[in-house]
N, C-alpha and C positions, 0 to 999 in steps of 0.2 A: 414423460407423458405428453402426447400430442393429440389434439382433437381438432375439430373443424368449426370455425366460426362462420355464421351466415348473416352478416349485417344487411339491413335493407338497402337497396340501391336508391339514392335520392332522386326524386322526380320533382324538380322545382315547380312551384306554383305559378300558374299563368293567369293573369287577370282576364276574366271573360270579356269577349268582344262587346257585349251589351253594356259594360260599365267602363269601357276605355275612355269614352269622351268625358265622363264625369271625373275619372281619375286624372286625365290630362289637365282639366280645369283646376283641380286641386293642386297638382304638381306645379303648375304655373304660379298659382297664388302663394304656395309655400316658399317658392324661390324668389318671390318678389322682394324688392328692397325694403318694404315696410316691415316684413317679418325677419329680415336678415339678422338683426341683433339676437334673436332667440332661436332661429332655425340654423343649425350647422349644415345639414345636408339631408337629402331624401333619397332612400334606396328602394329599388324595385327590380323585378325580373319580368322580362317580356321578350317574346320572339327569340328565345334561346340565348339571351344574354343578360348579364347583371349590369345595373346602372346605378351610379351615384351622382345626384344633381345638387348643385348649390346655386347661390345667387349669381356667382360669377363664372360658373363653368360646370362641365359634365364629363364623366369618364364612363365608358362602357367596356366590359371585359367578359371573358369566358374562360372556362377550363381548357387546359391543353395538356399534352403529354408531359410537359415540364412543369406544370402547375397552373399558372394563369397567364393570359396575355391580354394586353390592352388592344381593343379593336376600334375604338373611336375616342377622340378627345375634342371637346369644344370649349374654347375659352381656357380658363385656369383649371387644371386638373385638381379636383378637391382631395384626391388621394395620392398626390405626387410624392409626399414624404411619408414613408412607411418604416422609418427607423425607430428603434426602441431605446436608443442611448441618449436621448435628449432629456432636459429638465431633471437632471440628477447631478449631484446630490441636492439636498433641500435648498441650499443657497441659490442654486441655479433655478430650481422650480419657482422660488419666491420672487425672482426677477420679473417673471411674467406669469402670475398664478392662474390667470384665466385667458390664455392666448386666443386670438382670433384664428379662424381656420387657416388663413394664409401663413400663420406662424406655428401651427400645431403639427403634430405627427400622429399617424394612424397605423401602428404596427399590425402586420398580417391582415390588413383591411380587406383585401380581395377574399381571402378565405373566410373571414368572419361575416362578411355580407352574404357570401354565397351559401354558407352553411345555414344561416337563418332563413333565407328565402327558399332553401331546399324543402322546408317543412310543408306538408299539406295544409297546416294551419297558419302558414305565414301570412302576414298582412299584405294587402295590395300595395300599400305604401308604408315604409318604415321611416318615420320622422325622427331625426336625431337632434336633440337640443344642443345649443352652443355651449362652450365651456363656461361662458359668463352667466348663462341663464339660471335664474333662481325661481324655483317653483312656488313662490310665496302665495300665489293665488290658489294653489292646491295643497297648502299646508306644508310646503317644503321648508328647507332650512338652509343655513349658510354653506354647508357642505353638500355637494351633489355628485351624482354618478349616473350611469346609464348609457352614455354615448361611446363612440369609438376612440375619442381623443386619448392620448397617451396617459395623462395623469389620472383620468377616470378609469382607465383600463389596467393600470399598473398596480398589481398586488405584491406584497412581500412574499418571498419564497426562501425558506431556510430548510436545509437538510443536515442532519447531525447524527452522531453516534456510530454504532457498529455498521460497517459496510459503506461508510461515507468518507471520502477523502477530506482531510483537514486543510482547507484552502482559504478559510476566512471569507471576507467579502470580495467577490470577483466582479469585474466590470462587464457583465453580460446579462442577458435576459433569457427567460424560458416562456412557456405558455401554461396557463392553468390546465389545459387539456393534456399536458404532459405529466401532471402530478400523479394521477392514478396509475399509469403504466410504470412510473418510477417506483412507486410503492409496491406494485405487483412484482417488479423485478427484485426489490429488496427482500420480499417475502418468498421468493422462489416459486411464484405461481406458474402453473403449467402453460406453455405456449400453445397456441393454435397452429394449424398447419401453415398459415401465412405469416407466422412469426409474431402475431399480436398476442397480448397478454390478457386482454379483456374482450369479450364479444362486443362488436360495434365500436371498437376503439378508434378514435381519430388521432390521438396524441402519440408521442414516442417517448420512451424513457430517456432521461438525461444520463446515459451510461458513463459518460466521461468524468463525472464527479463521484461516481461510485467506485468502491474498491472491490473488484471481482474476487479477491482472495479470501474474503470473509462475508458471511451472510448472517444477518441478525435473525433471531428466532421471533422477535416481537417488533412491531412498529406502533408507535403512539403518535397520533397526529393532532394538531391544534389548528383551529380556524379562528382568527381574530377578524370578525366580520367588519367589512368596510374600512379597513386600515390603510392609510396612506403609507406606502413603502418608505418614502424618504423621511417622513416624520418618525417612523419606527426606528430607522437606522440612526437618525439624529439623537433620539432619546437613548438609544443604546450607547452612542458615543459620549453622551453626557452622564452616563452612569445611572440613568433613571429606569432602566429595564434590565436589571442584572441577570435575570433568568433567560431572557432572550439572548443576552450577551454570552451566557454560558453555552447555549446551543450553538451559536455562531462559532465559538471557540472550539467546539467539538466537531465542526464540519464546515459547511459552506453556506453563504448567503448570496443570492443573486442581486448584485447592486442595482441592476436595472429592472428587477422584479420579474414577475410572471404575468403575462398579458391575458386578461380575461376575455372570454368569448362575448360576442354581441348577442343580446344586450348585456351590458355590464351591470347586471341586476342580481339580486341576492339568490333566489332559489335556482335560477337558470344556471348560475356558476357553482353553487354548492353541488348541484347534480353533475356538472361537468367535472369537478374535482374528484368526485367519488366514482365516476364511470369512465373518465377518459374520452368522452364523446362531447361534441358541441351541442348546444341547446337545440338547434334545428334538426339534429339527428337523434338526440335522446328523448325529446318530446316535451320537456319542461321548458316551454318557450319563453316565458316571461313571468312577471308577477300575476298577470291576467292576460287572456287572449280570447279570441272567438274561434271555436272549433267547428269548422264547416261540416266535418263528418258526423259530429253529434248534434249539430245545430244548436249549440249552446255556448254560453260564456263559461270560461274556466278561470277560477281564482285559486291560486295555490299559496301565495305568500300572505297568509293571515293565520292568526292563532286558531281560527275555527277550521281551517283546511289543511294545515301542515301535516297532521298525522296521516292523512289519506292522499297526499299529493303524488306519491309515487305510483298511483294507479294510472297515471298518464305517461309513464315511461313507454317508449316505443318497443315493439317486439324486437328481440335480438340484442337488447342492451343488457349489459351485465354490470353489477356493482362490484366494488372491491370485496365486500363481504362474500358475495356469491363466488367470485374468482378464488378466494381463499378456500371456501368449502368445496369447490370443484376439485381443487388440488389436494386438500386434506379434509375429508368429510368429518373428521372428529374434532376439527379446530373450533375454538370459541372466539368470536369477535364481538365487539361492543360498539354501540353508537350512542353517544351522549349528546342530547339536545340537538340532534341533526336530523332534519326531515328525510334526507336521502339515506334510508336505513335498511332497504330491502336486503334480506339475507342475514342480518345481524342476529346473533344469539341473544343479545341484550339490546334494548332500545328504549330511550326515554319516551318516545312517542307511542310505544306499544302499550304503556300504561293507559294513555288516553284512548287508544283504540279498544281497550278492554273496559272502558268506562271508569277507570281509576285515575286518581291524581297523586303523583308522588309528593313526598313532603316538601312543601314550599313555605318558607318563612312569611309571616304576615307583613313584615316591613323590613327594610334593610339596615335599620339602626343597630349598631353594635356588631354587625357582621365583619369578619376579617376582610382585609383588602377592599375596603369600601370608603370612598372619599365623601364624608358627610357634607362637606361644603356644597356638593352638587346633588346629592340625593334629596336634600330638602327642597330646593326650588324646582328640580327637574323631575317630572313624572317618568320620562323615558329612562333617565339615568337610574332612578330608583328601581323601576321594574327590572331593567336589565341587570342591575346588581344582584337582585334577588334570584333571577333566573340563572345567572352565571355561578352564583354561590351554590345553588342547587346542583348544577352540573358538576361543579368541582367535588361536591360531596359524593355524587354518584361515581365519578371516575376514581376518586381516592378509595371509596368502598370496594369497588370492583378489583382494584389492584391489591387491596389488602386481603381479598379473598372472601369478603362477606359484606353484603349490602341488603337491607330490609329483610332480614331473616332468611336470605338465600346465599348459599356458598357458590363461589365462582372460581374456575381455574384462571391462571394468568392468561390474558387475552393475547392471541397472535396479533390481532389488529384492534386497536382502540382509537376511536375518533371522537374528539371533543370540540364542540362548537361554542364559541363565546360571542355574545351579542352586544356587549357594552360599548365596544369601540365604534360600532356603526351608529349607535344612538348618539354618542357624544360628538362624533365628527360631523354628523348631520347637523346637530343642534348648534354647535359653536364654530364649525369649520375645522379643517384639519390642523390649523396652526394655533388653535385656541388653548386656553388653560384647561378647559373641560376635556378636550381631546387628549392632552398629555396625561391628565388624571386617569382617564379610562385605560390608557396603555399601562400606567403604573399599577392600577388595580388588577388588570388582566395578567400582567407579568407576575404579580404575587400569587394569583390562582394557578398559573402555569407552574410556578415554583412548588406549590403544594403537590401537584401531580408528579413532578420530577422526584420530589422527596418520597412520595409513595412508591414509585418505581424502584427507587434505591432501597427502601425498606423491604420491598418484596424480593429483593435479590436478583432483579432482572435487568437493571440499568446497563450493565456491561454487555448484555446480549440483546440490546434494544437500539433501534434507529428511531429518530424523531423527525417530524415534519411540521413546519409552521407556515401557513399561508393565510391569505384573505380571499374573499370571493370577488373583489373588485377594488379599485382605488377609491380615493375621495378627493374632490377638487373644490377649491375655494371659489364660490360663485360671487357675482357682483350684486350687492344690494340695489334694488331698483331696476335691474335688468330682468323684469318679469313679463308676464303676458301669456296668452293662451291662443294657440293657432286655431283651436276649435271655434272661438268667437269669430275670427275672420272667415272661416269656412261657412259658418251658419249665415253670416251677413251677406255672403256671396251666393247664398242659395244652394250650396253644395251639401249633399247628404252623405255623410260618412260616419261610420261607427268608430270611435277612437277608444281603444283599450290600452290601459296602462300608460296613457299619455305618450302616444307615438305609434301605435299599431293601428293603421287606418284600413277599414274594410268597407267595400262598396257592394251594394246589392244584397246586404244581409239585414235581418231584423234590427231595428234600433235598440239601444240599451234601454232597459226599463228604468 
């Protein structure tokens, strides 16, 4: 079956001439020595070229027939190192857990900056915080993410089961934008005329780790939100994540991870994982942004807005659920605790859209795979344990064929999102005891779902995927501060959305 995909052609945002002087003032201030400890770099698009500025240098680049080309460098090129093989394994990462820009690496940086600034809702300036920066003034935690740097961008990526070569841990990387095309390949989704597997796809399937001689009937995916890839591999090696180890033994794990798209933020990359498109192309640009076309602020990453966040997907973007249905209209797919659920036959968030609430325990005490040492003092750990338990119950119920008085066929595609790892790694940092406990708890829940697939008799005809939406980096206590304060003191008027998306000449935030 071959059809035609018609993705929108990106038209990068240009800063209006009337606001260029104000933008230039802001750019100079943000790259000043006083803010250098917290500002890694500032990105923008103007006059047909993309630019990345830092305190000690600037690089300008543009698209070319071969990808991208540098067209100007002043001082030190902030994007000189775009390798993905540094800071791994964990012992190497911990030698320099919060590296300065001059010692950092920015894989696929040109593509990641360009795709973000392609969006009509792109900021005039995108400010990326340093690896050391701790957002304590805004309620941040010891673990941070959001920027281009390798550790913040590096997510784990495991493929296992039928249709996957048994290679173990391999010293290479992929991209999160490659996950959806790879799953689509495993599921035998119909190609479009241009060879893509999802409409609007930016990524490519990692075909060389797949076994073309066999194709699974089912794919079950797991997302461990905010998980540091090196930490996960280390816990596997220590025997503290036996179910993740089981998956790796059944397939392949990318030792250098899968690189998240910019911004390395939750819902932007959840959507990238499920669509195979970058945030600047699929439309879920950040946790919050200002939409010039609508003349309004958009907030997607909150409990109040998650169920409806996919209304902001750009035209021509297709989810994995929709790609499966396009190929097999009678197929059943399920989305558990995942906001990017469009096209799923079952979705947790569909309950909320209907004004219902699925069964949620009142507290986490006594729940399986729950570390009470941390649920008692930590509200975030407590709540995420409840949510992830609820998600596990849903996934196990669906695989058993019956959940909440409804019968279900075995899903062709089942996606399960777990939130606990993000909460814990933010709170204690990726190297903390609370972070390790969150991986152990999540591994136990993953094991329940594997057992359910085995009980359902589908495990031998199933492939599995485990990823995260971004990495997590150890910040430096005391390296805090807010560039908005400096901008206001300089008399510069800019609207800052999601701590780093600066807009000029738009209504101020209320």
